[in-house]
C-alpha positions, 0 to 999 in steps of 0.5 A: 488504516486498512480502510484508508489504504483500500479507499485511496488505492481503489480510487486510483486503479482501473480494476478496483475489485482486484485490490486486496489489502492484507495486514501482516505483523512484522518486527513489531510493525504492521505491514499492509500488503497490497495485491492488485492487477499487474496493469494497475501497479504503475498507477499506484507507484506513480512517476518516480514513486511519488504516489506510493510515497505519498500513500506511505506518508499518509500512513505514517502520519496516521499511525504516528497519531495512534502510536503504532508503526505501519508500512505499505508494500505492493506484493507481486504475483510470485508473493514477494514484496515490490520495493520502490524508493 
């Protein structure tokens, strides 16, 4: 799953070398934390959050096939997750 997220996000941003995806276990689920250039956050979020929600849908479908729970979050500079929905 981590490879899929990295592949998709690196194709969307202007600074693919800055993309870092880290898996973190929380409450029995894997949360993939994305750190990227602040100027690229808007590209990953998309208009009205459509791009990030599409990425979350792909992740949910892929993880359901494996019988696991996964989520993705964008982590800002201060280290706190950014939530769009």
